[in-house]
C-alpha positions as CSV (number, residue, x, y, z in Angstrom):
1,X,-11.6,177.3,65.0
2,X,-12.8,173.8,65.9
3,X,-10.8,172.1,62.8
4,X,-7.8,174.4,64.0
5,X,-8.1,173.2,67.5
6,X,-8.3,169.6,65.5
7,X,-5.1,170.0,63.8
8,X,-3.1,171.2,66.6
9,X,-4.2,168.4,68.6
10,X,-2.7,166.1,65.9
11,X,0.4,168.2,65.6
12,X,0.8,167.9,69.5
13,X,0.0,163.9,69.0
14,X,1.7,163.0,66.6
15,X,5.5,165.1,68.1
16,X,4.9,163.0,71.6
17,X,4.8,159.9,69.1
18,X,8.1,160.8,67.4
19,X,9.4,161.3,70.7
20,X,8.9,158.2,72.3
21,X,9.8,156.7,69.2
22,X,13.1,158.0,69.3
23,X,13.6,157.5,72.8
24,X,12.8,153.6,72.0
25,X,15.6,153.6,69.2
26,X,18.0,154.5,72.0
27,X,17.9,152.1,74.2
28,X,18.3,148.8,70.9
29,X,19.5,146.2,72.6
30,X,23.3,146.1,70.7
31,X,24.0,142.3,69.3
32,X,27.3,140.4,69.3
33,X,28.8,137.2,68.8
34,X,29.0,134.9,72.2
35,X,32.0,132.5,72.4
36,X,32.2,131.7,76.1
37,X,34.9,129.3,77.5
38,X,34.8,126.9,80.9
39,X,38.4,126.9,81.3
40,X,42.0,126.2,79.7
41,X,43.0,122.8,78.4
42,X,46.6,123.3,76.1
43,X,49.9,124.0,78.1
44,X,52.6,123.3,76.4
45,X,54.4,122.3,73.2
46,X,57.7,120.7,75.1
47,X,56.6,118.7,78.2
48,X,58.0,120.2,81.7
49,X,58.9,116.7,83.2
50,X,60.6,115.1,80.2
51,X,61.5,117.8,77.8
52,X,59.6,115.8,74.9
53,X,58.4,118.2,72.1
54,X,54.3,117.5,70.8
55,X,53.9,116.8,67.3
56,X,53.9,119.2,65.0
57,X,50.3,121.3,65.1
58,X,50.0,119.8,68.4
59,X,50.3,120.8,72.1
60,X,50.4,119.0,75.5
61,X,47.6,118.9,78.1
62,X,49.5,118.4,81.0
63,X,48.7,117.5,84.1
64,X,50.0,119.7,86.5
65,X,51.8,118.9,90.1
66,X,49.4,118.2,92.2
67,X,47.1,116.6,90.3
68,X,46.8,112.5,89.9
69,X,43.6,112.5,87.4
70,X,44.1,112.8,84.2
71,X,40.3,112.6,83.4
72,X,36.9,111.8,84.4
73,X,34.1,109.8,82.7
74,X,30.6,110.5,81.8
75,X,29.1,107.6,80.0
76,X,27.1,104.5,81.5
77,X,25.6,105.0,85.4
78,X,28.2,108.5,85.6
79,X,27.5,112.3,84.2
80,X,29.1,115.1,84.8
81,X,28.5,118.7,85.8
82,X,29.6,122.3,85.9
83,X,28.2,126.1,86.3
84,X,28.6,129.1,83.8
85,X,27.3,132.5,84.4
86,X,25.2,134.5,81.7
87,X,26.3,138.0,83.2
88,X,23.9,141.0,84.3
89,X,22.6,142.7,81.8
90,X,23.0,139.8,78.9
91,X,20.7,137.4,77.4
92,X,21.9,134.4,75.5
93,X,20.7,132.3,72.3
94,X,22.6,129.2,71.9
95,X,23.1,127.8,69.1
96,X,26.2,125.1,70.1
97,X,27.7,123.5,72.7
98,X,31.2,121.9,72.9
99,X,32.9,119.0,75.1
100,X,36.7,117.6,75.2
101,X,37.3,113.9,75.1
102,X,39.8,111.3,74.8
103,X,39.8,107.7,75.0
104,X,43.3,105.7,75.6
105,X,45.2,104.5,72.7
106,X,42.9,105.8,69.8
107,X,44.8,108.4,67.9
108,X,42.6,108.1,64.7
109,X,41.1,111.0,62.7
110,X,37.5,110.8,63.6
111,X,36.5,110.9,67.8
112,X,35.8,107.7,69.1
113,X,32.0,110.1,71.1
114,X,29.4,110.6,68.3
115,X,26.9,110.9,71.7
116,X,26.1,113.7,73.6
117,X,23.2,114.5,76.1
118,X,23.0,116.9,78.5
119,X,20.4,119.3,80.5
120,X,20.5,122.5,82.2
121,X,19.4,123.6,85.5
122,X,18.7,126.6,87.1
123,X,21.1,125.4,90.6
124,X,23.3,123.1,90.8
125,X,21.7,119.6,90.4
126,X,23.4,117.9,93.5
127,X,20.7,120.0,95.5
128,X,17.7,120.6,96.3
129,X,15.3,123.1,94.0
130,X,17.2,122.4,91.2
131,X,15.0,123.0,87.8
132,X,15.4,121.7,84.8
133,X,15.5,124.9,82.0
134,X,16.5,123.0,78.9
135,X,17.6,119.8,77.2
136,X,17.5,115.8,78.0
137,X,20.0,113.4,79.0
138,X,17.8,110.8,76.8
139,X,17.8,112.7,73.6
140,X,21.5,112.6,71.7
141,X,22.0,116.4,70.8
142,X,25.5,115.0,68.8
143,X,26.5,117.5,65.9
144,X,29.9,117.5,64.7
145,X,33.2,116.6,66.3
146,X,37.1,117.2,65.3
147,X,40.7,116.3,66.6
148,X,41.3,119.5,68.9
149,X,45.3,118.8,67.9
150,X,46.3,118.5,72.0
151,X,47.2,115.1,73.7
152,X,46.6,114.7,77.5
153,X,49.6,113.8,79.3
154,X,50.6,113.3,83.2
155,X,53.7,114.9,84.3
156,X,55.7,111.5,85.1
157,X,58.3,110.4,83.4
158,X,57.5,109.0,79.8
159,X,54.2,110.0,80.2
160,X,54.9,112.5,77.4
161,X,53.3,110.0,74.4
162,X,50.3,110.3,71.7
163,X,48.0,107.9,73.0
164,X,45.5,110.2,74.6
165,X,44.1,112.6,71.5
166,X,41.5,115.0,72.4
167,X,38.7,115.4,70.6
168,X,35.8,118.8,70.4
169,X,33.0,117.4,70.2
170,X,30.0,119.6,69.8
171,X,26.3,119.0,70.2
172,X,23.8,121.3,68.9
173,X,21.6,123.4,70.8
174,X,17.9,124.6,69.1
175,X,16.1,127.2,70.3
176,X,18.0,127.9,73.9
177,X,18.2,131.0,75.3
178,X,19.2,132.2,78.8
179,X,18.4,135.5,80.8
180,X,21.6,136.5,83.0
181,X,21.9,134.3,86.0
182,X,24.4,131.3,87.2
183,X,23.2,127.3,85.3
184,X,24.5,124.2,85.6
185,X,24.8,122.0,82.8
186,X,24.7,118.3,83.0
187,X,26.4,116.1,80.5
188,X,26.5,111.8,79.7
189,X,29.0,110.8,76.4
190,X,28.9,107.3,75.0
191,X,31.0,105.9,72.7
192,X,30.6,104.7,68.9
193,X,31.0,101.3,69.9
194,X,28.5,101.6,72.8
195,X,30.7,100.1,75.6
196,X,34.5,101.7,75.5
197,X,35.5,103.6,78.0
198,X,36.3,107.1,77.2
199,X,37.4,110.3,79.9
200,X,37.1,114.1,80.0
201,X,40.2,115.9,80.6
202,X,39.8,118.3,83.5
203,X,40.5,122.5,83.3
204,X,44.9,122.7,83.1
205,X,46.6,125.8,83.9
206,X,50.6,126.2,83.6
207,X,52.2,126.3,87.1
208,X,49.0,125.7,89.2
209,X,46.6,122.5,90.0
210,X,43.5,124.6,90.0
211,X,42.0,127.3,91.3
212,X,39.4,127.7,94.5
213,X,36.6,128.4,92.7
214,X,36.6,125.4,90.7
215,X,33.2,123.4,91.9
216,X,32.8,120.4,89.4
217,X,30.9,117.2,90.5
218,X,30.2,114.1,89.0
219,X,26.8,111.2,89.4
220,X,27.2,108.0,90.0
221,X,24.6,106.1,90.5
222,X,22.1,109.2,91.2
223,X,25.3,109.7,93.8
224,X,26.8,113.3,93.0
225,X,30.2,114.0,94.4
226,X,32.6,116.5,93.8
227,X,35.7,116.0,91.7
228,X,39.3,116.4,92.9
229,X,42.2,116.6,91.1
230,X,44.3,115.5,94.2
231,X,44.1,115.6,97.0
232,X,41.6,118.0,98.3
233,X,42.3,120.0,94.9
234,X,38.9,121.1,93.4
235,X,38.7,120.2,89.5
236,X,36.7,122.5,86.6
237,X,35.9,121.1,83.4
238,X,36.2,122.9,80.1
239,X,33.6,123.4,77.5
240,X,32.5,125.8,75.2
241,X,29.1,127.7,74.3
242,X,28.6,129.3,71.1
243,X,26.1,131.9,69.7
244,X,24.5,135.0,69.8
245,X,24.3,137.2,73.1
246,X,22.1,140.4,73.7
247,X,23.4,143.3,75.6
248,X,20.0,144.6,77.0
């Protein structure tokens, strides 16, 4: 009788264990490719002001009416920062982060910038309480660069020129995991020759000078300020985050 009770107990325990395993399997996390973009740059192939066609295979990144700054610096004593959101119920495993730059007069095949340093914060780094979560502004994380097939131009006469080729520069992000939440990324760049000034173009939307949600900031000599691309018009900055995301 004792042996029969033992067999029954083991059988019940096995069924219970199988049931628990089945429940866990039904809640398996779903992994997907992560391709996050923080904004647009490409606008038109024919400039709206002087009707010039961009070179074959390229588009313009044309500054819109109301904007008056083609790009912002992040070299030497300067740094840029902008925010992004990891949605609720997701975890991001980041592999690389890409930024966009141009250098006036540089139209070669190779990027004039091959030095990118960044840090990720729990909140706006210009405000007290921000905690650094990842990165080191003193460490170059450059991994690759490429011609973005865009030229930055203004919206004035005779501005549709190929003197501001935009390059995409990519930084590595080894072992970067981000649970859901709002984060800020701060970055600096340096030219190959170590001294040349270069710029980061701001987000560009056809027909709009900007959105009310734009909130990028710039640091100069330790002091932060909001970026403006026109009188009272806030700016945001394009960057891309690539990796995998897990839906929990």
